Kinemage of the C-alpha trace (Angstrom):
@kinemage 1
@onewidth
@group {chain A} dominant
@subgroup {mainchain}
@vectorlist {calphas} color= white
{ca met a 1} P -16.646 -25.628 -3.351
{ca thr a 2} L -18.042 -24.087 -0.176
{ca ala a 3} L -19.914 -20.785 -0.127
{ca glu a 4} L -16.934 -19.245 1.701
{ca glu a 5} L -14.428 -19.922 -1.090
{ca pro a 6} L -15.820 -17.357 -3.581
{ca phe a 7} L -15.902 -14.786 -0.785
{ca leu a 8} L -12.268 -15.440 0.117
{ca ala a 9} L -11.293 -15.338 -3.562
{ca ala a 10} L -13.068 -11.985 -3.867
{ca val a 11} L -11.424 -10.307 -0.867
{ca arg a 12} L -7.923 -11.789 -1.213
{ca pro a 13} L -6.731 -9.354 -3.967
{ca leu a 14} L -7.830 -6.367 -1.883
{ca val a 15} L -6.147 -7.662 1.260
{ca asp a 16} L -2.983 -8.466 -0.709
{ca ala a 17} L -2.959 -4.989 -2.281
{ca met a 18} L -3.114 -3.440 1.185
{ca gly a 19} L -0.399 -5.712 2.514
{ca gly a 20} L -2.852 -7.280 4.955
{ca glu a 21} L -3.082 -10.853 6.179
{ca leu a 22} L -6.026 -13.271 6.188
{ca leu a 23} L -6.541 -15.214 9.431
{ca pro a 24} L -9.112 -17.620 10.836
{ca pro a 25} L -11.801 -15.589 12.635
{ca gly a 26} L -10.917 -17.235 15.944
{ca asp a 27} L -7.379 -15.852 15.707
{ca ala a 28} L -8.572 -12.247 15.330
{ca gly a 29} L -7.101 -9.709 17.686
{ca pro a 30} L -8.794 -6.533 18.880
{ca asp a 31} L -7.471 -4.502 15.929
{ca asp a 32} L -8.341 -7.073 13.260
{ca val a 33} L -11.445 -6.844 11.073
{ca val a 34} L -13.667 -9.935 11.017
{ca leu a 35} L -15.581 -10.399 7.765
{ca ala a 36} L -18.840 -12.339 7.645
{ca trp a 37} L -20.500 -14.124 4.740
{ca glu a 38} L -24.146 -15.139 4.872
{ca gly a 39} L -24.293 -14.493 8.607
{ca ala a 40} L -21.190 -16.452 9.604
{ca asp a 41} L -17.701 -15.157 10.425
{ca val a 42} L -15.465 -16.383 7.608
{ca val a 43} L -12.136 -14.625 7.858
{ca ala a 44} L -10.298 -11.996 9.843
{ca val a 45} L -8.146 -9.366 8.169
{ca arg a 46} L -5.054 -8.099 9.920
{ca leu a 47} L -4.241 -4.703 8.492
{ca pro a 48} L -0.591 -3.721 8.234
{ca gln a 49} L 1.025 -0.918 10.183
{ca leu a 50} L 1.189 2.268 8.116
{ca ala a 51} L 4.959 2.071 7.657
{ca glu a 52} L 4.630 -1.511 6.404
{ca ser a 53} L 1.917 -0.373 3.989
{ca leu a 54} L 4.263 2.190 2.457
{ca asp a 55} L 6.925 -0.455 1.897
{ca his a 56} L 4.280 -2.724 0.361
{ca ile a 57} L 3.046 0.059 -1.942
{ca leu a 58} L 6.599 0.856 -3.065
{ca thr a 59} L 7.232 -2.808 -3.832
{ca ala a 60} L 3.992 -3.014 -5.823
{ca leu a 61} L 4.927 0.120 -7.799
{ca glu a 62} L 8.348 -1.324 -8.526
{ca arg a 63} L 6.719 -4.537 -9.736
{ca arg a 64} L 4.337 -2.521 -11.914
{ca glu a 65} L 7.211 -0.531 -13.439
{ca gly a 66} L 9.279 -3.672 -13.990
{ca arg a 67} L 12.475 -2.212 -12.556
{ca pro a 68} L 13.773 -0.425 -9.459
{ca leu a 69} L 12.101 2.932 -8.920
{ca ala a 70} L 15.504 4.613 -8.695
{ca glu a 71} L 16.058 3.730 -12.380
{ca leu a 72} L 12.988 5.646 -13.578
{ca asp a 73} L 13.299 8.940 -15.402
{ca arg a 74} L 12.327 12.217 -13.750
{ca lys a 75} L 8.818 12.336 -15.233
{ca ala a 76} L 8.060 8.779 -14.077
{ca lys a 77} L 9.370 9.581 -10.591
{ca gln a 78} L 7.088 12.616 -10.435
{ca glu a 79} L 4.144 10.390 -11.374
{ca ile a 80} L 5.115 7.934 -8.630
{ca val a 81} L 5.174 10.808 -6.124
{ca arg a 82} L 1.705 11.919 -7.296
{ca thr a 83} L 0.404 8.381 -6.869
{ca leu a 84} L 1.929 8.087 -3.414
{ca glu a 85} L 0.592 11.452 -2.322
{ca ala a 86} L -2.916 10.422 -3.388
{ca arg a 87} L -2.539 7.275 -1.288
{ca gly a 88} L -1.412 9.206 1.802
{ca ala a 89} L 2.203 8.047 1.783
{ca phe a 90} L 3.514 11.354 3.044
{ca ala a 91} L 1.286 11.341 6.117
{ca val a 92} L 3.333 8.408 7.432
{ca arg a 93} L 6.234 9.242 9.704
{ca his a 94} L 9.428 9.230 7.627
{ca gly a 95} L 7.338 8.841 4.477
{ca val a 96} L 9.310 11.437 2.543
{ca glu a 97} L 12.610 9.847 3.541
{ca thr a 98} L 11.386 6.357 2.644
{ca val a 99} L 10.123 7.448 -0.767
{ca ala a 100} L 13.251 9.486 -1.454
{ca gly a 101} L 15.386 6.435 -0.721
{ca ala a 102} L 13.295 4.218 -2.996
{ca leu a 103} L 13.446 6.754 -5.829
{ca gly a 104} L 17.131 7.472 -5.351
{ca val a 105} L 16.563 11.205 -4.857
{ca ser a 106} L 16.869 13.634 -1.967
{ca arg a 107} L 14.092 14.673 0.406
{ca phe a 108} L 14.415 18.131 -1.123
{ca thr a 109} L 13.571 16.664 -4.544
{ca ile a 110} L 10.456 14.966 -3.145
{ca tyr a 111} L 9.322 18.257 -1.594
{ca asn a 112} L 9.939 19.983 -4.940
{ca tyr a 113} L 7.795 17.391 -6.727
{ca leu a 114} L 5.035 17.828 -4.132
{ca asn a 115} L 5.168 21.641 -4.278
{ca arg a 116} L 5.148 21.536 -8.066
{ca glu a 117} L 1.891 19.575 -7.995
{ca lys a 118} L 0.300 21.962 -5.512
{ca gly a 119} L 1.174 24.872 -7.817
{ca arg a 120} L -0.840 23.370 -10.671
């Protein structure tokens, strides 16, 4: 086992959770993040576009819930909206529409859930 393998094993879950991609450091583009371990470049991380991140987050939430988000009850959908708001999902262009589609509700419903939280 090389010294790099524990480092890669440590960062892989974080990169996967973000929907990123691990690349050889030599393949890094100007927007990629090169990570070093013990003074040597080990891996580059290509971060996803924001819209791709939202899709990735929705897929992860669906996996966590064990069923399509549209099948959740109202309370669970409100919790999903809270989680997504905390993660900045609604700052993404068309974020409300994307989430509404995944939850099987209208944009108006998403705005109601968001306003309800702000009123608390």
